[in-house]
TIVEXMAR-664902 format. One line per 8 residues: number of its first residue (from 1); their letters; for each residue y negated, x, z negated of C-alpha. Coordinates in steps of 0.05 Angstrom, whole numbers, plus 32768, in hexadecimal, padded with zeros to 4 digits. Layout:
TIVEXMAR-664902
NUM> A> Y X Z | ... .
end
This chain:
TIVEXMAR-664902
1> MTKKQRKI> 7F96 7D14 7FD1 | 7F59 7D00 7FB1 | 7F18 7D26 7FB5 | 7F1F 7D3D 7F74 | 7F65 7D55 7F7D | 7F4D 7D7D 7FBE | 7F1B 7DA0 7F98 | 7F4F 7DC3 7F68 .
9> FYPTIFIL> 7F7B 7DC9 7FA2 | 7F59 7DF5 7FD5 | 7F39 7E22 7FA6 | 7F86 7E29 7F87 | 7FA3 7E39 7FC8 | 7F6C 7E6B 7FD7 | 7F6D 7E96 7F9B | 7FBA 7E8D 7F93 .
17> GLFLMVWQ> 7FBA 7EAA 7FE8 | 7F8B 7EEB 7FCC | 7FB7 7EF2 7F93 | 7FFB 7EFD 7FBE | 7FD1 7F20 7FF9 | 7FC6 7F56 7FC0 | 8011 7F55 7FAE | 802B 7F56 7FFC .
25> ITIFRNTI> 8005 7F99 8002 | 8038 7FB5 7FD2 | 8069 7F9C 7FFB | 8057 7FAF 8041 | 8053 7FF6 8027 | 80A4 7FF3 8015 | 80AD 7FCD 8056 | 80B1 7FE6 80A3 .
33> IDLKILIG> 808E 7FB3 80C5 | 804E 7FAF 80FA | 8016 7F98 80E1 | 800D 7F74 8120 | 803C 7F3D 810F | 8023 7F2E 80C4 | 7FE0 7F23 80E5 | 8003 7EF5 8114 .
41> IILVVGII> 8020 7ECD 80DB | 7FDE 7EC2 80B6 | 7FBE 7EB2 80F2 | 7FE8 7E82 8108 | 7FF5 7E5D 80C8 | 7FA6 7E5C 80BD | 7F96 7E40 80FB | 7FCB 7E0A 80F2 .
49> TFLVDYKN> 7FB8 7DF1 80B5 | 7F74 7DFB 80C7 | 7F7D 7DD0 8102 | 7FA4 7D99 80D2 | 7F73 7D9C 8090 | 7F31 7DAD 80A8 | 7F13 7D60 80A7 | 7F30 7D56 805F .
57> YGKTYKYS> 7F15 7D9C 8047 | 7ECE 7D82 8067 | 7ED1 7D3C 8046 | 7EE0 7D6E 8006 | 7EA2 7D95 8008 | 7E72 7D71 802E | 7E6E 7DAC 805F | 7E5F 7DA2 80B5 .
65> GIGLYFYS> 7E51 7DC4 80E6 | 7E5D 7E12 80E5 | 7E62 7E13 809A | 7EA5 7DE0 80A1 | 7ECD 7E13 80D4 | 7EB4 7E50 80B2 | 7EC7 7E40 8061 | 7F02 7E12 8079 .
73> SMHYLCGF> 7F25 7E47 80A9 | 7F14 7E81 806A | 7F3F 7E4E 8041 | 7F71 7E47 8071 | 7F7D 7E89 8082 | 7F72 7EB1 803F | 7F9D 7E76 8020 | 7FD4 7E57 804F .
81> GFMACSIF> 7FD2 7E96 8073 | 7FDC 7EC6 8042 | 800D 7EA3 801A | 8039 7E98 805B | 803B 7EDE 806A | 8044 7EEB 801F | 8089 7EBF 8021 | 809D 7EDE 8063 .
89> MLTNYYFA> 8096 7F2A 8041 | 80B5 7F11 8001 | 80EB 7EEF 8024 | 8102 7F2F 804F | 80F8 7F5A 8011 | 811C 7F38 7FD9 | 8157 7F1E 800C | 8165 7F60 8029 .
97> DKTPVKET> 819E 7F83 8034 | 81BF 7FA6 7FEE | 81DE 7FE7 800E | 81AB 8012 8021 | 81AE 8055 8052 | 8199 8099 804B | 8165 80AE 8085 | 8135 80EF 8089 .
105> FEIVERSS> 80F5 80F3 80AB | 80C8 8129 80C3 | 807F 8120 80A8 | 8050 8120 80DD | 800E 8119 80C1 | 7FF5 8120 8073 | 7FB7 8106 804F | 7FA5 80E8 800C .
113> LPGRKYHR> 7F8E 80A3 7FEA | 7F5B 80A5 7FA9 | 7F72 808D 7F72 | 7F6D 8050 7F4C | 7F25 803D 7F22 | 7F15 8076 7EF3 | 7F49 80A6 7F0A | 7F27 80B0 7F50 .
121> DERKPTFR> 7F39 80FA 7F4C | 7F8B 80EC 7F49 | 7F94 80E8 7F9A | 7FD5 80C9 7FB6 | 7FF0 80E9 7FEC | 8003 80C7 802B | 8031 80DC 8059 | 803F 80BD 80A4 .
129> INYEGKIK> 8083 80BF 80BD | 809C 80AD 8103 | 80CC 8072 80EE | 80F4 805F 8131 | 80BC 8065 8158 | 8089 8045 812A | 8055 8073 8100 | 805C 805A 80B4 .
137> ELVFNHEY> 802F 806D 807C | 805A 8083 803D | 8031 8084 7FFC | 8043 80AF 7FBB | 802C 80C1 7F76 | 7FEE 80E9 7F68 | 8025 8120 7F54 | 8038 812F 7F98 .
145> YEKLDFFT> 7FEF 8142 7FAB | 7FE7 8188 7F90 | 802B 8195 7FC7 | 8018 816C 7FF9 | 801A 81A4 8030 | 805E 81B9 801C | 8085 8184 8029 | 80A9 817A 8071 .
153> NVELEVRK> 80CF 813F 806C | 80DB 80FC 804B | 8126 80DC 8037 | 8120 8096 8039 | 8157 8066 801C | 814B 802A 804A | 816D 7FE2 8045 | 816C 7FB2 807F .
161> GYFGFDIL> 813D 7F7B 8070 | 814D 7F29 8072 | 811D 7F27 80AF | 8133 7F68 80D0 | 80FD 7F96 80B5 | 8112 7FD5 8095 | 8102 7FD4 8045 | 80F4 8016 8027 .
169> ENKKLN> 811D 8020 7FEA | 8114 8060 7FD4 | 80EE 8092 7FEF | 80F5 80EA 7FDA | 80CE 8122 7FF3 | 80EC 815C 800B .
end
């Protein structure tokens, strides 16, 4: 790959990784998975690509010393790490079993998140449940905020993901 091609390749991978990370957050909210696993995937892939390619990165951008290590590791973690993690999450999500199972869980804790820009007062209620020994935070639409304290449990339709991590198909407050 020529220097000119690498100057296009590295920023493209970085931006693509950031966009996939934003999409991955939506998938993460509907998947029962430990955050440590995802961080591990990001770090392992980012470190491996750093070790394999950081010299080419230095030749492309004329960095040396700590600048080379900092900028190249940032590109590899955010670009390749987030891409690999997104591929993992999307594969688990889209190749999951087709038949959902209904389960009911008691709400352990209640809180809320602010709404999007220009709608900060439309708070989104969040409920934490104990899902088979793991605490999972579920985010609902702002319409449920007024009745936040009246709900006692959550009914979930769950599918088994491709890699064995459960996926929330539907969620209903009771």
